N, C-alpha and C positions, 0 to 999 in steps of 0.2 A: 827177409829176402823175398824178392818177387819171383814166383815160380816160373813166370813167363819170360824173364829177362833174357834167357838164352834163345828161346824159340822165336822171340820177336825180331831177332837179328837175322833170321833166315826166312826166305819166302815159304809160306805154308799155304798149300792149295786147299782151301776149305769151301771154295765157291760151290762145289758140287754137293755139299752136305745139307740135306734137308733136315731141320731140327724141330721136333715137336716139343713145345714148351707147355707143360701141363697146368701151371699155376703162375700168377704174377710173382716174379722173383726179384732179387736185388737188381735195380735198373742197370747198374754197371755191367752185370753179366750179359743181359740182352744187348746192350750197346756194343760190348766187345765182340759178341757173336756176329752182330750185324757188320761191324767194322771189318771182320775177317771174311765177309762175303757170304755168310751162311744164310740160307732161306728159312726164316722162322715161321712156323705154323703154330699159332697160339690157341691151344685147346680151350683156354679160359674165356675166349671171346664167343664161344659157342655155349648155348644153354646146356646144362648137365643132361637133360633128357635127350639132347641131340648129339651127345659125344660120340656114340658109336657110328652114327651117320657121317659125322665130321671125319672120323678116322678112316672110314672106308673111302670117302671122297678124295682124301689126300694121301692114301696109303702108298701110292706109287712114288711120292716125293719124299717120304720119311725114311731116313736111315738111322737117325739118332733121336733119343728121347732125353730131355733134361727135365727132371722132376724134383720134388722135395717131399717133406713130411705131410703136406696137405693132400696132394694128388700125386700118386706114384705111377707105377706101371703094373697093372694087374694082368691076369691071364687073358681076359677079354681084349684088352688093349693090344697085348703082344700078338694074339691070334689075328687081330685085324690089320696088322702091319707086317706083311710077308717080307718086306725089304729091310726090316729093322736089324741093325748090326750092334748097337751099343745103347745102354741106358746109363747116363751119368747123373747121379742124384746129388743135389745140393744139400747134403746131410751126411752124418756118419751112420745113421740107422737105415736099415733096408727092409723094415717091416711093411712098407708100402710097395715093395717090389717083389713080384713073384719069381723068386730065384730058381725054383724048380722048373718053371716054364722057360725061363731064360736059358738054363742049362740044356733043356731039351732042344731048344731052337738054335743053340750056339750063339746066343746074344751075350755080349760082354757087359759087365756091370762094374761101375766104379763109384767110390764114395769120397767123402772129404774128411778123412781122419786127421788127428793131430792138430791141425790149424785151429780147431774150435775148442780144444781141450781146456785151455786156460780160462776162456770166458765162461764155459759151463761150470767148471770147478769154482770159479769166483762167485758165480750166482748161487751155487749150493751153500757156500759159507755165508754169503750175504743173507740168504733166506733164513738160515738157522739163527743168525744174530738178530735179524729183524723180528722173528717170532719170539725169541726169548726176551729181547729187550722191548718188544711191542713198539717198534719204531714208527710204523704207519699210524697207530693210535696216538702216539706221543706227538707226531706231527699235527694230527687233527686237533689235539688238545691245545697246542700253541695257536694254531690258525683261528680257532673259534674264540680265542680270548679267555679260555678257562684257567690259564696260568695266573691270571690276575686275582683269582678267587681262591687259589690254593695250589699245593704242589701236586706233581704227578705221582701215582702209586708206584711203589717199588716193583721191580721186575726181576728177572733171573739172569745170571751171568752165563756166558758161553764158555769161557776159558775153563779148562779142566774137566769138561763134560766127556763122558765116554761116547765116542762116535762109532757107530756101526755102519759099515759100508756094504751094501748089497751089490756086488759086482766090482771087483778090484781090477778093472781094465785100465785103459789110458786115463779116462776121466775119473774113475774111482781112485786111482793112485794119486792123481793130482789133488783131489779133495783131501785124501789122507795127509798128504804132505803139507797142505795149508792148515789143516786142523792141528797137526803136530806143533805148528808155530804158536798155537794157543794152549800148549801143554795138554792136549786132549789125548787120552789113551785110544788107540785105534784097534777096533775089532772088525772082522770082515767075513763074508761068505762069498765064495766064487765056485766055479766048477771044479777047481783044484786049488791046493795050497800054493801060495806064492813065496818066492825067496825073500821074504821080509820078516826076519825073526822078531822084530819089535812089534809086529802086528799079530793079534791072536785070531786064529782061524776057528770058525764055528761051522759045523756040518749042515746046518739047516737054517732057514730064515727065522724059524721060531726060536731056536737057541740063540741066534744073534740078537733078536729083539729083546729077549729076556736079559741080555747082558750089555745093554747100551742105554744111554739117555736120549741120544739123537740117532735115528735110523735114516740113512740116505740111500735112496734107490737110484742106482746108476748103471744097472745092467741092461743088456740088449733085450728087446722084446722078442720072445720066442714062444712056442707052444708051452714050453716048460715054465717060463717066467710070467706068462699071462695070469693075472689075478694072484700073483705070488704074495701080495700083501692082502691077507684075508682077515676075518674077524679074530681068529686065534692069534695071528701075529700082532694085530693092533692091540688086543687085550694084553699081550705079553709086554708090549712097549709101555702101556699103562698110563694112568692119569698125570704122571709127571713127564712122560716121554713126548718127543716131538718127531714127526715124520716129515722128511724132506723128499720131494719127488722131482727130479730133473731128468728122469728117464722117459717113460711114456705113460699116458693116462691109463692104459689098459693093464699096467702092472698092478694097479690098485683096485680092489672092490670098492668103488666109489660110494655106493649106498651104505656099506658098512663103515666107511671112513666118516661120512657125514653123521651117521647115527652116533658113532663114538665121540665125535667132537661136540655134538649137541648135548649128549648125555654126560659129558665130562669124563668118559672112560679113556680119552686120549688128551694129553696136555695141550697139543698144538700141532699145526701143520704149516709147511711152506711148500707151495705148489706152483710149479711152472707148467705142468701138463695136466690134461684132464681127459676124461673118458670120451666125451662128445664135444670136442672143441668146435666152435666157441661157446657152446651152451654149458653153463656152469650151474650147479645146484644152488638155488637162491638161498637156501639155509646157511650157506657159507658167508653170505654178504654181511651178516650182522655179527660175526664172530671176530672179536679183537685178537684172538689167539690163532688166527689164520691169516697168512700173508700169501697173496696170489699175484702171479705175473702171467702175461698172455703168451706163453711158449716162446720166450725170448732168450733162451739159454746161450745161443751163439750170436745173438743179434746186436753186434757192435759193427761200426763202419769198418774197422780194421779187419776183423775176422771175416765179415761178409765178403770183403774184397779178396782176401786170401782164399776163401772157399770158391769164389767165382773163378779166380785164376787157376785153381786146381781142376775144376770142372772143364775149363777150356783146354788146359794142358793135356788132360786125358783124351779129349776129343781130337786134339791135334795129333797126339801120339797114335791114335787109332787110324786117322786118315793117312798118315805117312808110313804106317806099318812098324812103328817103334813099340817097345814094351810099354804097357799102360803103367802110369805112376802108382795108382792105388786101386788095383783090381780086387773085386770080390768073386767074380765069375769070369 
């Protein structure tokens, strides 16, 4: 369903809305904002060292910020924009938005939940299978002609593996449901027990890692969950275990992860997010038991359009004084 199908049938006065776009986003989103008469101010056209000056120079025009996981809305940005009314992020995570400052200022914040759940969950399962079956290495094996000289080494099956999910929210639950189709027992750790009697709850990440073969990180990034995957958790997962991270790079102590993979203390990893994107530890490049993607969890055409529609629908709701569709603040 198109979220905008109803609102596009009625005139929406967005011509007065000055929108700061912090980072190059899905082209459809910017095109639709322009089509509605929004005045777009593109922060990414300004050198990073000049961002504050850009904000101050355009502050009187900016009532809304559209951001994502690359460049959000921090306290300095919010302070520089006295007319700011709403931050609509093209993501489900809000770790790049200063929620405390937004609450202090009365700035509304919206996210794009649900519409990206399937894609991120699909990728998590895909990464797990790719790591265990070593699909990228197998692809290279065929492409370089090595198949002509012998068979490919045996790998490990995914079906039936114990899957541990760190964060059983929307995305975590979708991952669990997919893994169940592969006859995988589901264990999890969340802030509280969930009403899923077939899933076993563990009170700590360490306990969870000790009782699974594949550990999937799908929780929100908070002060509590930052570096939640540390050396102890990695060692508990062990040399046969696999870590999948489709959450945020800062969930994982990356230096400890690299050491464990290089030393063989961890069996493998599937990583869509990293600590200092796009800079990736070069030690990972030579490891066939590591599969990496460039933070593309929700990056399909279909989902990106749905996310863009939700961003626009929230902005339209704000302008005409209707309840926001997916508010956080």
